[in-house]
DSSP file (Angstrom, degrees, kcal/mol; ACC not computed):
  #  RESIDUE AA STRUCTURE BP1 BP2  ACC     N-H-->O    O-->H-N    N-H-->O    O-->H-N    TCO  KAPPA ALPHA  PHI   PSI    X-CA   Y-CA   Z-CA
    1    1 A M     >        0   0    0      0, 0.0     4,-2.4     0, 0.0     5,-0.2   0.000 360.0 360.0 360.0 -38.1   60.5   51.5  -15.7
    2    2 A T  H  >  +     0   0    0      1,-0.2     4,-2.4     2,-0.2     5,-0.2   0.928 360.0  47.7 -61.0 -44.1   62.7   49.9  -18.4
    3    3 A K  H  > S+     0   0    0      1,-0.2     4,-2.4     2,-0.2    -1,-0.2   0.909 110.2  53.3 -61.9 -42.8   64.4   47.6  -15.8
    4    4 A Y  H  > S+     0   0    0      1,-0.2     4,-1.3     2,-0.2    -1,-0.2   0.922 112.3  43.5 -57.5 -47.0   60.9   46.6  -14.4
    5    5 A I  H  < S+     0   0    0     -4,-2.4    -1,-0.2     1,-0.2    -2,-0.2   0.853 113.8  51.1 -71.2 -34.7   59.7   45.7  -17.9
    6    6 A E  H  < S+     0   0    0     -4,-2.4    -2,-0.2    -5,-0.2    -1,-0.2   0.878 113.0  45.3 -67.8 -37.1   62.9   43.8  -18.7
    7    7 A D  H  < S+     0   0    0     -4,-2.4     2,-0.6    -5,-0.2    -2,-0.2   0.708 107.4  60.7 -82.6 -21.3   62.8   41.8  -15.5
    8    8 A I  S  < S-     0   0    0     -4,-1.3     2,-0.8    -5,-0.2    -1,-0.1  -0.934  70.7-151.2-114.9 120.4   59.2   40.8  -15.5
    9    9 A D        +     0   0    0     -2,-0.6     2,-0.3     2,-0.0    -3,-0.1  -0.796  38.8 140.9 -91.4 111.0   57.8   38.7  -18.4
   10   10 A A        -     0   0    0     -2,-0.8     3,-0.1    -5,-0.2    -2,-0.0  -0.978  56.2-134.1-147.3 156.7   54.1   39.5  -18.8
   11   11 A D  S    S+     0   0    0     -2,-0.3     2,-0.4     1,-0.2    -1,-0.1   0.804  97.8  24.5 -78.4 -31.4   51.6   40.0  -21.5
   12   12 A V        -     0   0    0     -3,-0.1     2,-0.4     2,-0.0    -1,-0.2  -0.997  67.8-157.2-137.7 138.4   50.2   43.2  -19.9
   13   13 A Y        -     0   0    0     74,-0.4     2,-0.5    -2,-0.4    -8,-0.0  -0.948   4.3-161.6-114.9 137.4   51.8   45.6  -17.4
   14   14 A V        -     0   0    0     -2,-0.4     2,-0.4     2,-0.0    73,-0.2  -0.983   8.0-167.4-117.7 127.6   49.7   47.8  -15.1
   15   15 A M  B     +A   86   0A   0     71,-3.2    71,-2.3    -2,-0.5     2,-0.3  -0.935  11.9 167.1-116.0 138.0   51.4   50.9  -13.6
   16   16 A A        -     0   0    0     -2,-0.4    69,-0.2    69,-0.2     2,-0.1  -0.996  39.0-105.0-146.3 147.6   50.0   52.9  -10.7
   17   17 A D        -     0   0    0     -2,-0.3     3,-0.5     1,-0.1     5,-0.3  -0.391  30.6-128.5 -65.0 151.5   51.3   55.6   -8.3
   18   18 A G  S    S+     0   0    0      1,-0.2    -1,-0.1     2,-0.1     0, 0.0   0.154  88.5  88.7 -91.0  19.8   51.9   54.2   -4.8
   19   19 A D  S    S-     0   0    0      0, 0.0    -1,-0.2     0, 0.0    -2,-0.0   0.170 102.4-108.3-105.8  18.8   49.9   56.9   -3.0
   20   20 A D  S    S+     0   0    0     -3,-0.5    -2,-0.1     1,-0.1     4,-0.0   0.757  79.2 131.3  64.3  26.5   46.5   55.2   -3.1
   21   21 A T        +     0   0    0     -4,-0.2    -1,-0.1     1,-0.1    -3,-0.1   0.840  62.7  54.1 -73.0 -33.9   45.1   57.6   -5.7
   22   22 A Y  S    S-     0   0    0     -5,-0.3     2,-0.5    62,-0.1    -2,-0.1  -0.821  87.8-116.4-111.0 140.5   43.8   54.9   -8.0
   23   23 A P    >   -     0   0    0      0, 0.0     3,-1.7     0, 0.0     4,-0.3  -0.600  15.7-150.3 -74.7 123.6   41.4   52.0   -7.1
   24   24 A A  G >  S+     0   0    0     -2,-0.5     3,-1.7     1,-0.3    -2,-0.0   0.794  92.3  70.5 -62.6 -27.7   43.2   48.7   -7.6
   25   25 A D  G 3  S+     0   0    0      1,-0.3     4,-0.3     2,-0.2    -1,-0.3   0.589  88.2  64.4 -70.4  -6.8   39.9   47.0   -8.4
   26   26 A A  G <> S+     0   0    0     -3,-1.7     4,-1.7     1,-0.2     3,-0.4   0.643  80.6  84.1 -84.3 -15.7   39.9   48.9  -11.8
   27   27 A A  H <> S+     0   0    0     -3,-1.7     4,-2.7    -4,-0.3     5,-0.2   0.888  83.4  54.9 -58.2 -44.8   43.0   47.0  -13.0
   28   28 A P  H  > S+     0   0    0      0, 0.0     4,-2.2     0, 0.0    -1,-0.2   0.888 108.8  49.1 -59.0 -36.7   41.2   43.9  -14.3
   29   29 A A  H  > S+     0   0    0     -3,-0.4     4,-1.6    -4,-0.3    -2,-0.2   0.876 111.2  49.9 -68.3 -36.3   39.0   46.1  -16.5
   30   30 A M  H  X S+     0   0    0     -4,-1.7     4,-1.6     2,-0.2    -1,-0.2   0.926 111.2  48.4 -66.3 -44.4   42.0   47.9  -17.8
   31   31 A V  H  X S+     0   0    0     -4,-2.7     4,-2.5     1,-0.2    -2,-0.2   0.897 106.8  57.4 -61.8 -40.8   43.8   44.6  -18.6
   32   32 A A  H  X S+     0   0    0     -4,-2.2     4,-1.2    -5,-0.2    -1,-0.2   0.885 104.5  51.7 -58.7 -39.5   40.7   43.4  -20.3
   33   33 A K  H  X>S+     0   0    0     -4,-1.6     5,-2.1     2,-0.2     4,-0.5   0.888 108.8  50.4 -66.0 -38.3   40.8   46.4  -22.7
   34   34 A I  H ><5S+     0   0    0     -4,-1.6     3,-1.5     1,-0.2    -2,-0.2   0.928 109.3  51.0 -62.9 -44.0   44.4   45.6  -23.5
   35   35 A L  H 3<5S+     0   0    0     -4,-2.5    -1,-0.2     1,-0.3    -2,-0.2   0.734 103.1  60.6 -67.2 -21.4   43.5   42.0  -24.2
   36   36 A E  H 3<5S-     0   0    0     -4,-1.2    -1,-0.3    -5,-0.2    -2,-0.2   0.632 131.7 -90.9 -77.0 -14.3   40.7   43.3  -26.5
   37   37 A G  T <<5S+     0   0    0     -3,-1.5    -3,-0.2    -4,-0.5    -2,-0.1   0.412  77.3 142.5 121.6  -1.8   43.4   45.0  -28.6
   38   38 A Y      < -     0   0    0     -5,-2.1    -1,-0.3     1,-0.1     3,-0.1  -0.455  45.8-142.4 -68.6 144.6   43.8   48.5  -27.2
   39   39 A D  S    S-     0   0    0      1,-0.3     2,-0.3    -2,-0.1    -1,-0.1   0.873  79.4  -1.1 -74.1 -38.2   47.4   49.7  -27.2
   40   40 A M        -     0   0    0     -7,-0.1     2,-0.4     2,-0.0    -1,-0.3  -0.993  57.4-151.6-153.4 146.1   47.1   51.5  -23.9
   41   41 A V        -     0   0    0     -2,-0.3    46,-2.3    -3,-0.1     2,-0.5  -0.989  17.4-157.7-120.7 131.4   44.5   52.2  -21.3
   42   42 A I  B     -B   86   0A   0     -2,-0.4    44,-0.2    44,-0.2    38,-0.1  -0.936  11.0-134.4-116.6 124.9   44.8   55.4  -19.2
   43   43 A G        -     0   0    0     42,-3.7     2,-0.4    -2,-0.5    40,-0.2  -0.317  18.6-142.6 -68.7 159.7   43.2   55.9  -15.8
   44   44 A D        +     0   0    0      1,-0.1     3,-0.3    35,-0.1     4,-0.1  -0.931  26.7 171.3-135.3 108.9   41.4   59.2  -15.2
   45   45 A R  S > >S+     0   0    0     -2,-0.4     3,-1.2     1,-0.2     6,-0.6   0.748  76.2  67.0 -81.0 -25.5   41.5   61.0  -11.9
   46   46 A L  T 3 5S+     0   0    0      1,-0.3    -1,-0.2     4,-0.2     6,-0.1   0.596  89.9  60.4 -81.7 -11.1   39.8   64.1  -13.2
   47   47 A S  T 3 5S+     0   0    0     -3,-0.3    -1,-0.3     4,-0.1    -2,-0.1   0.450 104.7  56.4 -91.8  -0.6   36.3   62.6  -13.9
   48   48 A S  T X 5S-     0   0    0     -3,-1.2     3,-0.5    -4,-0.1     4,-0.4  -0.250 112.1 -77.5-110.1-159.6   35.9   61.7  -10.2
   49   49 A T  T 3>5S+     0   0    0      1,-0.2     4,-2.4     2,-0.1     5,-0.2   0.537 107.2  92.3 -80.8  -6.3   36.0   63.7   -7.0
   50   50 A Y  H 3><S+     0   0    0     -5,-0.5     4,-1.6     1,-0.2    -1,-0.2   0.905  82.8  52.8 -54.4 -45.1   39.8   63.8   -7.1
   51   51 A F  H <4 S+     0   0    0     -6,-0.6    -1,-0.2    -3,-0.5     5,-0.1   0.898 112.6  43.4 -61.1 -42.6   39.8   67.1   -9.0
   52   52 A Q  H  4 S+     0   0    0     -4,-0.4     3,-0.5     1,-0.2    -1,-0.2   0.855 114.9  49.9 -71.2 -34.2   37.5   68.9   -6.5
   53   53 A E  H  < S+     0   0    0     -4,-2.4     2,-0.3     1,-0.2    -1,-0.2   0.706 112.9  47.1 -77.4 -19.8   39.4   67.4   -3.5
   54   54 A N     <  +     0   0    0     -4,-1.6     2,-1.2    -5,-0.2    -1,-0.2  -0.532  70.0 173.9-122.9  63.4   42.8   68.5   -4.8
   55   55 A K        +     0   0    0     -3,-0.5    -3,-0.1    -2,-0.3    -4,-0.1  -0.602  12.5 155.3 -77.3  99.0   42.4   72.1   -5.9
   56   56 A R     >  -     0   0    0     -2,-1.2     4,-2.5     1,-0.2     5,-0.3  -0.918  29.1-158.4-127.2 102.3   45.9   73.1   -6.8
   57   57 A P  H  > S+     0   0    0      0, 0.0     4,-2.3     0, 0.0     5,-0.2   0.875  85.4  43.9 -53.5 -49.8   45.8   76.0   -9.3
   58   58 A F  H  > S+     0   0    0      2,-0.2     4,-2.6     1,-0.2     5,-0.2   0.961 117.3  42.2 -68.0 -51.6   49.3   75.6  -10.8
   59   59 A P  H  > S+     0   0    0      0, 0.0     4,-2.5     0, 0.0    -1,-0.2   0.903 116.1  50.4 -61.0 -38.0   49.4   71.8  -11.3
   60   60 A N  H  X S+     0   0    0     -4,-2.5     4,-2.2     2,-0.2    -2,-0.2   0.894 110.5  49.5 -66.7 -38.0   45.8   71.8  -12.5
   61   61 A F  H  X S+     0   0    0     -4,-2.3     4,-2.5    -5,-0.3    -1,-0.2   0.933 111.9  48.8 -62.6 -45.9   46.6   74.6  -15.0
   62   62 A G  H  X S+     0   0    0     -4,-2.6     4,-2.7     1,-0.2     5,-0.3   0.891 109.5  52.2 -61.2 -40.6   49.7   72.6  -16.2
   63   63 A N  H  X S+     0   0    0     -4,-2.5     4,-2.7     1,-0.2    18,-0.2   0.924 111.3  46.7 -62.1 -44.6   47.6   69.5  -16.6
   64   64 A R  H  X S+     0   0    0     -4,-2.2     4,-2.6     2,-0.2    -2,-0.2   0.901 112.9  50.1 -64.1 -40.4   45.1   71.3  -18.7
   65   65 A L  H  X S+     0   0    0     -4,-2.5     4,-2.1     2,-0.2    -2,-0.2   0.941 115.3  41.1 -64.2 -48.8   47.8   72.9  -20.8
   66   66 A V  H  X S+     0   0    0     -4,-2.7     4,-2.8     2,-0.2     5,-0.3   0.920 115.1  52.0 -66.3 -43.5   49.6   69.6  -21.5
   67   67 A R  H  X S+     0   0    0     -4,-2.7     4,-2.7    -5,-0.3     5,-0.2   0.933 111.0  47.4 -58.4 -47.3   46.4   67.8  -22.1
   68   68 A G  H  X S+     0   0    0     -4,-2.6     4,-2.2    -5,-0.2    -1,-0.2   0.896 113.0  48.8 -62.1 -40.8   45.1   70.3  -24.6
   69   69 A S  H  X S+     0   0    0     -4,-2.1     4,-2.8    -5,-0.2     5,-0.2   0.940 113.4  45.4 -65.0 -48.0   48.5   70.3  -26.4
   70   70 A I  H  X S+     0   0    0     -4,-2.8     4,-2.4     1,-0.2     6,-0.5   0.933 114.6  48.2 -62.0 -46.6   48.6   66.5  -26.7
   71   71 A N  H  X>S+     0   0    0     -4,-2.7     4,-1.2    -5,-0.3     5,-0.8   0.896 114.7  45.9 -62.8 -39.7   45.0   66.2  -27.7
   72   72 A A  H  <5S+     0   0    0     -4,-2.2    -2,-0.2    -5,-0.2    -1,-0.2   0.918 115.2  46.0 -69.1 -43.3   45.4   68.9  -30.4
   73   73 A L  H  <5S+     0   0    0     -4,-2.8    -2,-0.2     1,-0.2    -1,-0.2   0.866 126.8  26.9 -67.5 -37.0   48.7   67.5  -31.7
   74   74 A F  H  <5S-     0   0    0     -4,-2.4    -1,-0.2    -5,-0.2    -2,-0.2   0.365 101.2-117.9-112.1   4.6   47.6   63.9  -31.9
   75   75 A G  T  <5 +     0   0    0     -4,-1.2    -3,-0.2    -5,-0.2    -4,-0.2   0.831  65.9 148.0  62.7  31.0   43.8   64.2  -32.4
   76   76 A A      < -     0   0    0     -5,-0.8    -1,-0.2    -6,-0.5    -2,-0.0  -0.349  49.9-146.7 -92.4 174.2   43.4   62.4  -29.1
   77   77 A H        +     0   0    0     -2,-0.1     2,-0.4    -3,-0.1    -1,-0.0  -0.273  37.8 155.3-134.7  46.0   40.7   62.7  -26.4
   78   78 A V        -     0   0    0    -11,-0.2     3,-0.3     1,-0.1    -7,-0.1  -0.623  23.8-169.8 -79.2 130.0   42.7   62.0  -23.3
   79   79 A T  S    S+     0   0    0     -2,-0.4     2,-0.3     1,-0.2    -1,-0.1   0.742  80.6  29.4 -93.1 -25.0   41.1   63.5  -20.2
   80   80 A D    >   +     0   0    0    -37,-0.1     3,-1.5     1,-0.1    -1,-0.2  -0.675  62.8 169.6-137.2  80.9   44.0   63.0  -17.7
   81   81 A I  T 3  S+     0   0    0     -3,-0.3    -1,-0.1    -2,-0.3    -2,-0.1   0.748  77.8  53.5 -66.2 -25.7   47.3   63.0  -19.5
   82   82 A M  T 3  S+     0   0    0    -19,-0.0    -1,-0.3     2,-0.0   -38,-0.1   0.297  79.0 132.5 -94.7   9.8   49.4   63.1  -16.3
   83   83 A T    <   -     0   0    0     -3,-1.5   -39,-0.0   -40,-0.2    -3,-0.0  -0.228  50.3-150.5 -61.6 149.4   47.8   60.1  -14.7
   84   84 A G  S    S+     0   0    0      1,-0.1     2,-0.7   -42,-0.0    -1,-0.1   0.209  73.0  92.6-101.7  13.3   50.0   57.5  -13.1
   85   85 A Y        +     0   0    0    -69,-0.2   -42,-3.7   -42,-0.2     2,-0.3  -0.907  52.7 144.6-113.8 106.2   47.5   54.7  -13.8
   86   86 A R  B      AB  15  42A   0    -71,-2.3   -71,-3.2    -2,-0.7   -44,-0.2  -0.980 360.0 360.0-142.1 150.0   48.2   52.9  -17.1
   87   87 A A              0   0    0    -46,-2.3   -74,-0.4    -2,-0.3   -45,-0.1   0.264 360.0 360.0-129.7 360.0   48.0   49.5  -18.7
């Protein structure tokens, strides 16, 4: 990621997993939030049907554990801490 950011000069970077998990058409809205002044915008798989379609007990448990820890430590309200969709 560091090389990617060093080689490309941009005001905003959008990162997404390459497995078609995230809708590309959401990227402009994410960029708009960055341009409004947000430090980071995080995509959320767990508020859609993804969570029901991908019932994997161990990874889902880990996601909940890490999410709860991060939110408790930093007073955040992140719903999908392990998402690969960020701006």
